C-alpha positions, 0 to 999 in steps of 0.5 A: 193196303196190306189186305188187298189183293193185288187186282184190287189195288193194280192198275189195268191196262188193255192192249190189242196185240194187233195194234200196239207195236210191229217189230217185225216189219208186217204191218202187224203188232206182235209180242216183242213189240209188247215187250219192247214197251215194257218201261214205258207201261212201267213208267206210266204205272201200270201193274196188270196187263190185258191181253185181248186174244193172241191164239191162231185164228181164222180172223173172221172176229179178229181172234174171238174165233179161236182155232187152238185154245193152247197156242200163240197166233204165229204172227203175234210170235211163239210160245216162247215169245209168250213165256218170255213176255211173261217173264219180263212183265213179271220181273217189272212186277207187272201182271198178265191176264189173258183173253179167254173165249169160253162160248164159242170157237172158230170153224176152223178149230180141229173140235169142229171141223170133227163136229161137222163131220158126221152125225155120230162124230164123237164130238158132234154134241160138242156144238150146238145142232138141231133140225130144222123147222118147216124148211127153215132154222129151228127157231126165229133166234137172231145172232148179236152180229145180224141175221139168223143164229142158225146155220145150215150145214149141208154135209150132215143136213142139220143147223148149227147154233151160233150167237156171233157170225156163223164162222163161230159156233157155240160149244154145248157146255151143258156136255162135259166133255166140254167144260173138261176140255175148256177147263184144260186149256186154262189150266195150260196158261195158269201152268205158264203162270198167266195171272188171271183171265179176262172172259169173253161173253160170258152171259151167252154160255147157255141157251135154252134147250127147248127152243122157244121162239123170241117174241120181240116186236120188230127185227133185229135190224129195226132194232139196230136202227132205232138204237143208233138213232134214239135221241134220249135215254127214255127211248134206249131204256125202252129198246134196252127192254126190247133187246132183252125180249129178243134174247131171253133164251139166249144170254143169262141163264141160270146156269152159266152160274154153275161154270163159273163157280166151277171155274173159280174154284179151279183158278183158286187152286192156283193161287192169288188169280183173278177173273174178270167178266165181259159183263156189267151184270152184278150177279156174276160176283155169286155171293162176292167170293164164289164167282168172278172177282171183277164185273166192268161197270159198263153202264158209267162206260155207257153213258151218252154224257158224263155228268154229277148226277150221272156218276152219282147215280151210277155208284150209288146203284152199282155200289148198293148192288153188289154183295158183300165182299165185291169189288167194283171195276171202272173203266171208259173205254175197249176195243168194241166202243168209241175211244173216250175222246170220241164220245165225249169230247165237245171240240172246245174242251177236249183236254178236260174233258179226257182228264176228267175221263181219266180221274173217274177211273183212277179215283171212284171206288174199283179197279181201273182198266185203261185201253190203249192209247187212251192216256194219249188222247187217241180218237175213233178214225172213221174210215171213209173207204170201205176197201180199208174196213177190216172188221165185219161188223163194219161191212155188214151194217153198211150193207144194212143200211144200203139194201134195208134202208136205201142210204146212199153209199157214201153215207152208208160207209161212215155210219158202217165205219162208226157201228163197225170196231175199226175205229177204236183199234188203230194203230197205237201212235208212238210218234210223229214220224211215219205210221206213227212209229207203229211199223217202218214207214215203208210197210202198211199197217194192218189198220191205217194210223190215224193222222192226228199222230203228227200233231202232238197225239202221240207217246213222243210229243207228250213225254216230256211234256208236263202239261201233256195229257199222258203226264196228268195219267202218270201223275195221277196214277202214281199219286193214286199208288201212294194214296191208300184211300183213293185205293182202299176208301169207301165212296162217300158222296158229298154236294149231291145238290150240285149240277157241275161238280162231282164231290165226293170223298174216299175215306178209310175206316176208323178214322183213317186218311180221308181224301175229297175229290173234286171235280168241276165237270162244265166250262164254267167257274163254280163253287159248292158247299162240300158240308166238311168243317176243317182243313186238308192239304191239296195233294193234286190239282189241274188249277191250285198250288199243291202241297197248298193248306185248304179249308174244305167247307166252301170250294170254289173250283176252275172250269173243269177242275180236278182236285185231290185235297187230304184231309187232315186227321185232328180236323175232320169234322161232323157233318158229311164225313159222319155220314153213313 
């Protein structure tokens, strides 16, 4: 594994700072809270941390509306606290990457305050200002967060463009001064010692300067309604094409790849730095060496069900579509989507399904990203009190349900909670005590704590339980770290006719180590023909004795069984093991 970069080998852990650990009693997580739990992360096997935005912000979009790119939000701490956190993580051989919001700033950022002050301000062209048309916005583009993408500013009588909330005006990346300022912000953190960036919303940096109207056959609100009610994959694919038409002039324009290449060239001057993009588009790998290092496998994360056929199709498409030298990146959750257990759990086999999701991340080819709390089985918390909503997306969707669709209040609140992102951002559950140990008992946390923390969904209860989900994560992560084939090996699907079991080989080149990974993704026993001859040694299993010798050809798998077998080099034979 020596030839791989650190970010190809590492297990990443995403932290939403506001929800991780509160040390000063204000109900808000902070940098010191992260620092105090580094030993927990190290014991888990985490080798890199992704920090969601830690910058000063008016919190319209909870940190993704940045008011200062070179400071720390006061509720999280200070720059000195950040330096201390960085030093402590590096001392434990844990890397740190930070969110970098390239597309837009807060409307409270000094740059925008200057830009909107007059039409002839030197920073006017740092944002996208246009004259209206026929008494309204310059065109019919939508914001992805609802409503028009243009906001009228009476101070200067023009509209400014915002792909997200109106409080998040888009930067004008066609202006070289903007690029210079943003690259200077990147240098600030690189010189402090961060190990890379997760680039927010990379596809939205440019929009068609001619401002042509979009021609989608429905409104965005109607599209969202149909999308949330889509009953099958065919309908979702049709609606996805409608959305692509709706936003075709606002997303993934060719010019963004020029910026990615320039940013890659910049970070390469700082050594072994990683760029991770919030995108699933494989085009952002460039030629495999000149744009992003990692692109998320969101199609797997967004799959409505986890089945062998779904995973095989995903891997076939993703791995074949990557340019030479590119490296995959897998995740099952983040701060914008329902937690994996809430998406895939069936109420009867939830622990088993959570294990399957973890095993996919940690055994498929590519760098795994774990979202905080997934390792203990945290679930979505669906708020039923509108006053507890913090995410404006949830409140907006409540209004859409009430005003456009006539949904009764109680149902509209639940639908708003499901649409919004509060559900997956609740405080980390450290114990079964008050507020799950996130903050002092007498303090009200910024979002309510999920009540299931008192039912075993917490770190303290699971830490010493060998059968807990946390112990499963820890065992599998540590196995991955000491098993070169699970990190660097090629992916080779086996038993592709099975509807019950996902079976594949991870194999190093030139007769190197090979591991058979088998997962029964159903609630009943199954048997598969792997096509492999010979024997192997069980390295890891939920159902069979480890270190036991196993015949490879016929595998009988218990319900939801996950097993990893190391093939004996001298006994590897033809069959599927020789399949290209």
